[in-house]
C-alpha positions in Angstrom: 0.0 0.0 0.0 1.4 3.5 -0.9 1.3 5.8 2.0 2.7 8.9 0.2 3.4 9.8 -3.4 4.9 13.3 -3.9 6.1 15.3 -6.8 8.3 18.1 -5.5 9.6 20.8 -7.9 12.4 22.9 -6.5 13.6 25.4 -9.1 14.8 23.4 -12.0 14.9 20.1 -10.1 12.3 17.4 -10.1 12.2 14.9 -7.2 9.8 12.1 -7.2 9.3 10.3 -3.9 7.5 7.1 -3.4 7.5 5.9 0.2 6.2 2.6 1.7 6.5 2.6 5.5 9.5 4.9 5.5 11.0 7.0 8.3 11.5 10.8 8.1 15.2 10.2 8.3 15.2 8.4 4.9 13.4 11.3 3.3 15.8 13.8 4.7 18.9 11.9 3.7 17.6 11.6 0.1 16.6 15.2 0.0 20.0 16.4 1.3 22.1 14.3 -1.0 19.8 14.8 -4.1 21.1 11.7 -5.9 19.3 8.6 -7.2 18.9 6.4 -4.2 17.3 3.0 -3.6 17.1 1.7 0.0 15.5 -1.6 0.8 14.9 -2.7 4.3 12.6 -5.3 5.9 9.1 -4.0 5.1 10.4 -0.5 4.2 11.1 0.8 0.8 12.2 4.2 -0.4 12.5 5.0 -4.1 14.0 8.3 -5.2 14.0 9.2 -8.9 16.0 12.3 -9.4 16.1 14.3 -12.6 18.3 17.3 -12.5 18.3 20.0 -15.2 21.7 21.2 -14.0 23.3 24.5 -14.6 25.9 22.7 -16.7 23.3 21.1 -18.9 21.5 24.4 -19.3 24.6 26.3 -20.2 25.7 23.6 -22.6 22.4 23.7 -24.5 22.2 27.5 -24.6 23.2 29.3 -27.7 23.8 33.1 -27.8 25.5 35.4 -30.3 28.8 37.1 -29.3 27.2 40.4 -28.3 24.6 39.0 -26.0 25.6 37.6 -22.6 23.5 35.4 -20.4 23.0 37.0 -17.0 23.3 35.4 -13.6 24.5 36.1 -10.1 26.8 34.4 -7.6 26.4 34.7 -3.8 29.5 34.6 -1.7 29.0 34.8 2.0 25.7 36.7 1.6 27.3 39.1 -1.0 25.7 39.1 -4.4 27.7 39.6 -7.6 25.8 40.1 -10.9 27.7 38.3 -13.7 27.8 38.2 -17.4 28.2 34.6 -18.5 30.8 34.0 -21.2 29.6 31.1 -23.4 30.9 31.7 -26.9 34.6 31.5 -27.9 34.6 35.2 -28.6 33.1 36.1 -25.2 35.7 33.9 -23.5 38.6 35.4 -25.5 37.5 39.0 -24.8 36.6 38.4 -21.2 36.5 41.6 -19.1 38.6 43.5 -21.6 35.2 44.7 -23.1 34.7 46.8 -19.9 36.6 49.9 -18.9 35.8 49.5 -15.2 33.7 47.4 -12.9 32.4 47.7 -9.3 32.4 45.1 -6.6 28.9 43.8 -7.4 29.8 42.9 -11.0 31.8 40.1 -12.5 32.1 37.6 -15.3 31.6 33.9 -15.1 33.2 31.7 -17.8 31.6 28.3 -18.6 34.4 26.0 -19.9 32.0 23.2 -21.1 34.4 20.5 -19.8 36.6 20.4 -16.8 40.1 21.7 -17.8 43.1 23.6 -16.5 42.2 26.7 -18.5 44.8 29.5 -18.4 43.9 33.2 -18.4 45.9 36.4 -19.1 45.5 40.1 -18.7 45.9 41.2 -22.3 43.9 44.3 -23.3 42.5 44.6 -19.7 41.8 48.1 -18.3 41.8 47.4 -14.6 43.2 44.8 -12.2 41.1 41.7 -11.2 41.0 38.5 -9.1 40.4 35.2 -11.0 38.7 32.4 -9.1 38.6 28.9 -10.7 35.6 26.7 -9.7 34.8 23.0 -10.1 31.5 21.5 -11.3 30.1 22.0 -7.7 31.1 25.7 -7.6 33.8 24.9 -5.1 36.9 27.1 -5.4 40.0 25.1 -6.7 42.4 28.0 -7.4 42.6 31.8 -6.8 44.9 34.4 -8.4 44.6 37.8 -6.8 45.4 41.4 -7.7 46.3 40.6 -11.4 47.3 43.8 -13.2 46.8 44.5 -16.9 49.7 43.6 -19.2 51.8 46.7 -19.9 54.3 45.0 -22.3 53.1 44.3 -25.8 55.4 41.4 -26.4 55.0 39.5 -23.1 51.8 38.9 -21.1 52.0 36.1 -18.4 49.2 33.6 -18.2 47.7 32.2 -15.0 46.6 28.6 -14.7 45.1 26.5 -11.9 46.7 23.4 -10.4 43.3 21.5 -10.6 40.7 21.3 -13.4 37.8 23.7 -13.2 34.5 24.0 -15.1 33.8 27.6 -14.3 36.0 30.7 -13.8 34.8 33.8 -12.0 36.5 37.2 -12.6 35.9 39.9 -10.0 37.5 43.3 -9.2 41.0 43.1 -7.6 40.9 42.6 -3.9 37.6 40.7 -3.9 39.0 37.4 -2.8 40.9 38.9 0.1 38.1 41.2 1.2 35.7 38.3 1.3 38.2 35.8 2.8 37.9 33.3 0.0 39.8 30.1 0.3 40.3 26.9 -1.7 37.4 24.6 -1.0 34.9 27.4 -0.3 31.7 27.0 -2.2 29.8 29.8 -4.0 26.1 29.7 -5.0 25.1 30.5 -8.6 21.8 31.3 -10.2 20.9 32.1 -13.7 18.6 35.1 -14.1 15.4 34.7 -16.1 
């Protein structure tokens, strides 16, 4: 006999829960971990079917022209930064060099499509920045701080993380230090409608 059948929609996630004589603990564990989970105990059955329209899937399947940026925001320790999302090769190549200045509530998020050790440089930049590499879970894997624009035409150093990343966040210089960011810290990200 089915005691509970729920369809829960949270943002872009769909969680289907079918419970037969299950404890609240089983529900909470499944909800917290948000993965497909099947647990069978004597006379107890929990079935979680989890379908996630992930940010990665959404960005992979979104097509924009070079002059239009998707918009989103990241939240770091209750501080919101509105970001342009660089998806096209041209947007990624230009980066923040298309801006003459930026304030602390602005940034750019690069979506790399596949985890990689992407390098960045400061060619054609107009102001110093911090670069923060993030894995697929939006956890920080590398930080470069206070990077100044290249002044020499024939040499411009590049900056590369030690670990692979899927996203890269560029902020104004000093942001990582001012907000006490460390490797392993997690940021929240949301696409804007």
